[in-house]
C-alpha positions in Angstrom: 197.2 231.9 12.1 196.1 233.6 15.3 196.2 230.5 17.5 200.1 230.3 16.3 200.5 234.1 16.4 199.3 233.4 20.2 202.1 230.7 20.1 204.9 233.1 19.7 203.6 235.8 21.6 202.9 233.6 25.2 206.4 232.6 24.3 207.8 235.8 24.0 208.4 235.6 20.3 208.3 239.0 18.2 208.2 237.5 14.9 205.2 234.9 13.3 207.5 232.1 12.3 206.3 230.6 8.8 204.0 227.5 9.0 203.8 226.6 5.4 206.5 224.9 3.6 205.9 226.6 0.2 206.4 230.4 2.8 209.3 228.2 4.5 210.9 228.1 0.9 209.8 231.8 -0.1 212.2 233.0 3.0 215.2 230.9 2.1 218.7 232.1 1.2 220.4 229.4 -0.3 224.2 229.3 -1.7 226.2 226.2 -3.1 229.8 225.6 -2.6 232.4 224.6 -4.8 232.2 221.3 -4.8 234.8 219.2 -2.5 233.8 215.6 -4.8 232.4 215.4 -7.7 230.5 212.5 -9.6 227.8 212.5 -12.1 225.7 211.4 -9.9 226.0 214.2 -7.2 226.6 216.9 -9.6 223.0 216.1 -11.4 221.6 215.9 -7.9 223.5 219.5 -6.8 221.9 221.2 -10.5 218.4 219.9 -10.2 218.1 220.9 -6.4 219.7 224.2 -7.1 216.7 224.4 -9.7 214.1 223.1 -7.4 214.7 225.8 -4.7 214.6 228.9 -6.7 211.4 227.4 -8.3 210.2 227.2 -4.9 211.1 231.3 -4.3 214.4 230.5 -2.4 217.0 233.1 -2.9 219.7 230.8 -4.2 222.8 232.9 -3.8 226.4 232.9 -6.1 229.0 231.3 -3.6 231.4 234.8 -3.6 228.3 237.1 -3.4 227.5 235.6 0.0 230.5 236.6 1.8 230.4 239.5 4.8 233.0 242.0 4.5 234.6 239.9 7.8 234.8 237.0 4.9 232.6 235.1 6.2 229.1 233.5 4.7 226.7 235.7 6.4 224.3 234.9 8.6 221.1 232.9 7.9 222.5 231.6 4.6 221.9 228.2 3.9 224.8 226.5 2.5 225.2 223.4 0.6 228.4 221.3 0.1 229.4 218.2 -2.3 231.0 215.5 -1.0 233.3 215.0 1.8 236.0 218.0 2.1 239.5 218.8 3.7 239.4 219.9 7.3 240.3 223.7 6.6 237.8 223.5 3.2 234.5 222.7 5.2 231.7 225.4 5.1 232.3 225.6 8.9 235.0 227.5 8.8 233.0 229.9 6.8 230.0 230.7 8.3 229.3 233.4 10.9 226.9 231.4 12.9 227.0 227.9 14.5 222.8 228.3 14.6 222.0 230.6 12.1 223.7 229.2 9.0 222.2 225.7 8.3 224.8 223.1 6.5 223.6 220.6 4.3 226.3 218.0 2.8 225.7 215.7 -0.4 227.5 212.6 -0.2 227.5 209.8 -3.5 227.1 206.9 -1.3 224.5 204.5 0.4 223.2 206.4 3.8 225.0 204.6 7.0 222.1 203.2 8.5 220.3 199.9 7.8 216.7 199.8 6.5 216.3 197.8 9.4 218.7 199.2 12.0 217.1 200.1 15.8 216.5 203.6 16.5 219.0 204.2 18.7 221.5 202.2 16.1 219.8 205.0 13.7 221.0 207.7 16.2 224.4 206.4 16.7 225.1 206.7 12.8 223.7 209.7 12.4 225.3 211.4 15.0 228.5 209.9 13.7 227.9 211.7 10.6 227.1 215.0 11.4 230.5 214.4 14.3 232.9 213.7 12.1 232.1 216.6 8.7 230.4 218.9 11.0 226.9 219.2 9.1 223.4 219.8 9.9 221.6 217.9 7.3 223.6 215.2 5.4 221.9 214.5 2.5 222.9 210.3 0.6 222.7 209.8 -3.2 222.8 206.4 -4.2 220.7 204.2 -6.8 218.9 206.5 -8.1 217.3 207.7 -5.0 218.0 210.2 -2.0 217.9 209.9 1.7 218.0 212.7 4.1 219.4 212.2 7.9 218.6 215.2 10.7 219.6 216.1 14.4 216.5 214.7 15.5 217.8 211.0 14.2 215.2 211.0 11.1 216.2 209.0 8.5 213.4 210.3 5.0 214.3 208.0 2.5 212.7 210.0 0.0 211.9 209.0 -4.0 213.3 209.1 -7.6 215.8 212.0 -7.6 215.1 212.8 -10.9 211.9 213.5 -9.8 212.4 215.3 -6.7 209.7 218.7 -6.3 207.1 216.9 -3.4 210.6 216.1 -1.2 211.9 218.7 -1.8 209.0 220.8 -0.4 207.5 218.5 2.2 210.6 217.0 3.4 213.5 218.9 2.9 212.7 222.5 3.2 211.3 222.6 6.7 214.2 221.4 7.9 216.4 224.2 6.6 213.9 226.8 7.5 213.9 225.4 11.2 217.0 224.8 12.2 218.1 222.6 15.7 219.5 224.5 18.1 219.8 225.1 21.6 217.5 227.7 23.9 219.3 230.7 23.2 220.6 231.6 27.0 219.9 235.4 26.1 216.4 234.7 26.5 216.3 232.2 29.5 216.3 233.3 33.4 218.6 230.8 35.3 217.7 230.9 38.9 220.7 228.3 40.4 219.7 226.5 43.3 216.1 227.7 43.8 213.9 224.8 43.4 213.2 222.9 46.7 211.9 219.2 45.3 211.0 218.8 49.4 207.0 219.5 48.7 207.5 218.0 45.1 207.3 214.8 46.3 204.3 213.5 44.7 205.8 214.7 41.6 209.0 213.4 41.8 207.8 209.8 43.0 206.4 210.0 39.6 209.7 210.8 37.4 211.0 207.7 39.6 208.7 205.3 38.7 208.2 206.8 35.3 211.7 206.3 34.2 211.9 202.8 35.4 209.0 202.3 32.9 210.2 203.8 29.9 213.4 202.0 30.8 211.0 198.8 30.3 209.0 199.9 27.6 212.8 200.3 25.2 211.4 203.8 23.6 213.2 205.9 25.4 217.1 206.2 23.6 220.0 206.7 25.3 222.4 209.5 26.1 224.8 210.0 23.6 228.3 211.4 25.2 230.7 213.7 23.2 233.2 211.3 24.0 232.2 208.3 22.5 231.9 210.3 19.0 235.1 210.3 16.7 236.2 213.5 15.6 238.2 214.8 12.5 241.0 216.9 15.2 240.1 218.3 18.7 238.9 221.6 17.2 236.1 219.9 15.3 235.5 218.6 18.8 235.5 222.0 20.4 232.9 223.0 17.5 230.6 220.6 18.4 230.9 221.2 22.1 230.0 225.0 21.0 227.2 223.9 18.7 225.6 221.9 22.1 226.2 225.1 24.5 228.8 222.7 26.0 226.7 220.1 26.9 228.3 216.2 27.7 225.9 214.9 25.1 222.7 214.4 23.6 219.9 213.1 24.9 216.4 212.5 23.2 213.0 212.6 24.8 212.2 214.4 27.7 209.9 213.8 30.9 208.2 216.5 32.7 205.0 217.1 34.7 203.5 220.8 34.4 202.6 221.6 37.9 199.1 222.2 39.5 197.8 225.2 38.4 193.6 227.1 38.9 192.8 228.9 35.5 189.9 230.8 35.4 186.7 229.8 33.2 187.0 231.7 29.7 184.6 234.2 28.6 183.4 234.5 25.0 184.5 237.3 23.2 181.3 237.7 21.7 179.8 238.5 24.8 182.4 240.8 26.2 182.2 244.5 26.8 182.1 246.5 24.0 185.6 247.4 24.8 186.9 244.4 24.1 185.6 243.6 21.2 186.1 246.6 19.7 190.4 245.6 19.8 192.2 243.8 17.1 192.8 240.4 18.9 193.8 238.7 15.7 196.9 241.1 15.2 197.6 241.2 18.8 196.3 238.2 20.4 198.0 238.7 23.7 197.5 241.8 26.1 197.0 243.0 29.2 193.5 243.8 30.0 193.0 245.5 34.0 196.8 244.7 35.1 195.7 241.1 33.8 197.6 239.0 31.2 194.5 238.0 28.7 194.8 235.8 25.2 192.2 235.1 22.5 192.0 231.8 21.4 190.1 230.3 19.0 188.5 226.9 19.7 186.1 225.6 17.0 185.3 229.0 15.6 184.8 230.5 19.3 187.4 233.2 19.9 187.6 233.0 23.7 189.2 235.4 26.0 191.3 233.5 28.7 192.9 235.3 31.5 196.8 233.6 31.3 198.4 232.1 34.2 202.0 231.7 34.6 202.5 228.2 34.5 205.9 226.1 35.5 207.0 222.2 34.6 209.1 219.9 36.1 211.1 218.4 33.7 214.3 216.5 32.6 217.6 218.5 32.2 218.9 218.0 29.1 221.3 215.2 28.5 220.3 213.2 31.6 219.6 209.0 31.4 215.9 210.0 31.2 215.7 206.7 32.4 217.9 207.0 35.0 217.1 209.5 37.3 218.3 211.3 39.8 216.2 213.8 40.7 218.4 216.2 42.9 220.6 216.0 39.9 218.3 215.7 36.9 214.9 217.3 37.4 214.3 221.2 36.9 211.9 223.7 37.0 210.8 225.6 33.7 207.9 228.8 34.5 207.0 230.8 31.6 205.7 234.0 32.9 204.3 236.8 30.7 206.7 235.7 27.9 209.9 235.3 30.1 211.2 232.0 30.6 212.7 231.1 34.0 214.6 228.1 34.7 215.1 226.9 38.3 217.7 224.0 39.7 217.9 222.4 42.5 220.6 223.4 45.1 222.5 220.0 44.7 222.7 220.0 40.6 225.8 220.4 39.0 225.2 224.0 37.4 227.7 223.8 35.0 225.9 220.6 32.7 222.5 222.0 33.7 221.0 222.8 30.8 217.3 223.4 29.6 215.9 221.1 27.3 215.9 221.2 23.6 212.9 221.1 23.4 212.2 223.9 26.0 209.3 226.1 23.8 207.9 223.3 22.7 207.4 221.9 26.5 205.7 225.5 27.6 203.5 225.5 24.5 202.1 222.2 25.5 201.7 223.5 29.5 200.8 227.0 28.2 198.0 225.1 25.8 196.9 222.7 28.7 196.0 226.2 30.9 194.1 227.5 27.9 192.0 224.7 27.8 191.1 224.0 30.7 189.9 227.6 30.6 187.8 227.1 27.9 186.4 223.9 29.0 185.3 225.6 32.7 183.5 227.9 30.8 181.2 225.2 29.6 181.6 222.6 32.9 182.8 224.5 35.9 184.0 221.8 37.6 185.3 219.6 34.2 187.8 216.7 35.0 190.6 218.3 32.7 190.4 221.6 34.1 190.3 219.7 38.0 193.0 217.6 37.8 195.1 220.4 36.1 194.7 222.4 39.2 195.0 219.8 42.0 197.3 217.0 40.7 199.0 218.7 37.5 199.4 216.7 33.8 201.8 214.4 32.5 204.0 215.1 29.4 206.4 212.7 27.8 207.7 212.8 24.0 209.7 210.1 23.1 211.6 209.3 19.4 208.6 206.8 18.1 204.7 207.2 16.8 202.0 205.5 18.3 200.3 202.7 15.6 197.7 203.5 14.2 197.4 206.2 15.0 196.3 205.2 18.5 195.5 207.6 21.4 194.3 206.8 25.1 191.1 207.1 26.1 190.0 211.1 26.1 192.9 211.4 24.4 193.0 213.5 20.7 195.9 212.8 18.8 197.0 215.5 15.8 199.6 216.6 13.8 200.7 213.9 11.8 199.7 216.1 8.5 202.3 219.0 10.0 205.2 219.9 8.3 208.3 218.0 9.9 210.3 220.7 11.4 212.7 219.9 13.8 212.6 220.0 17.7 213.8 223.7 19.6 212.0 225.9 16.9 209.1 228.4 17.1 207.5 226.5 14.6 207.6 223.5 16.7 205.5 225.1 19.4 203.3 227.0 17.4 202.4 223.0 16.2 201.9 222.1 19.7 199.7 224.8 20.6 197.5 225.1 17.5 197.2 221.1 16.9 195.8 221.4 21.0 193.4 223.4 20.1 192.6 222.0 17.5 192.0 218.5 19.3 190.3 220.7 22.0 187.6 221.3 19.2 187.3 218.4 17.9 186.6 216.5 21.5 183.9 219.0 22.1 182.3 219.3 18.4 182.3 215.3 19.3 181.0 215.2 22.6 184.2 213.1 24.2 185.3 214.2 27.6 188.7 215.5 26.6 191.7 214.2 29.1 194.9 215.4 26.7 196.4 215.1 23.9 198.9 213.1 21.4 201.0 215.6 19.3 202.7 213.5 16.5 205.7 215.4 14.9 206.7 214.1 12.1 210.3 212.8 11.3 211.1 213.4 15.2 208.5 211.8 17.4 205.6 212.0 19.8 204.6 214.3 22.2 201.7 212.9 25.0 200.3 215.3 27.3 197.7 214.8 29.9 195.6 213.6 32.7 197.9 210.5 33.6 201.2 209.8 35.3 204.7 209.2 33.2 204.2 205.3 33.9 201.1 204.7 32.5 202.1 207.1 29.8 205.2 204.4 29.3 202.8 201.7 29.2 200.8 202.8 27.2 203.5 203.8 24.4 204.8 200.4 24.8 201.2 198.5 24.5 200.6 200.2 21.2 204.1 199.0 20.0 205.1 202.6 19.3 207.0 202.3 15.8 210.3 204.0 15.2 210.5 208.0 14.0 
């Protein structure tokens, strides 16, 4: 938990979000709205779902008691609807918050995605359901089984609807506890026109070449425009636009390059002065020491004190075509500085459409984790190749909605994450798993005397992040060569 808490504090998050499915379930509050439609299958499924959530420790609130004085469902309560209802009766019209009231809808029919559908077809089918019904997690009950779909484009085909205990805990609960939502504008300092791409020619060239390679791979999904979706009415379209923070649509995956940063060698806590050893680093793993932002990271059972630098990442903006990048319009810079997130755009960028990625927290967690890893590696080898590459060239970071086949990883990279709960993008948990997994991967490489070059972070029901010493084009060619399978 110490490294997870460190991830949260590095990102300026005060609370420790739960990381295990049971801990997530124990913090859930759920209400079941009066059914719009009934059928024996739906009625039985809703009853069993209510029982299972209560057994896991979730608070199940009677619908009449879920409202505040303003007549809205209180923030933080998950709302389960049954069937398709009239426009004015949908739960979206009753909630207090677009971002703090996850909506689940139960449907008595097959999911609108064929089992052999391609990744783009799957995504388009799911997004169509979400936009039409204004729900976050549609569940399709069919043939004695059930299927969960998510905004991440995942289709989770669960088992017997009569024996749903394991699937509710491990497939559904993480989706309800960690809702997809865009980065909170209040937590980001936007600095329009401050990104000068001229000194970053090498990085820009990598984006241009990398975009072509990812296009050729077929693994980077196309942009889904809001104008291409069908809505029940104009109000519902405005609600979708507001939920997406007025983005022009949704695009899945990102390309990024961590900009060069030099780091000092880490110091083993056991060898630190007595006054530093006496501090409670487990409770507070990030603090200022003699004017230096200092973290305590655990790698392979050893606690290391690391001087934390500012880290910056050049990356694609949310909503752009990742395979047809126009640098002056589509590249932005994210910087993590003492828990503050800075967002810089080029002078020529359209500020109305420049938005940070939904994966901003995970991107910056990877960047901060790379700096921590380089510092620990330098404690053993002053000019370690990974640390040298980070200091002189920077590192690549790519995310796509698929997985490498057979758990493969490039030489010198360590794969991790496939056993994590399937949380969604944009969530604090996704960032915590990025950093925790990276440091565990580093420990594995050190224990196996492997030359560490980076990590492959698998996010179940979501996709894969590849972070390390290679170009974006090399990352695309590797993913394609591995015949990466759809998420």
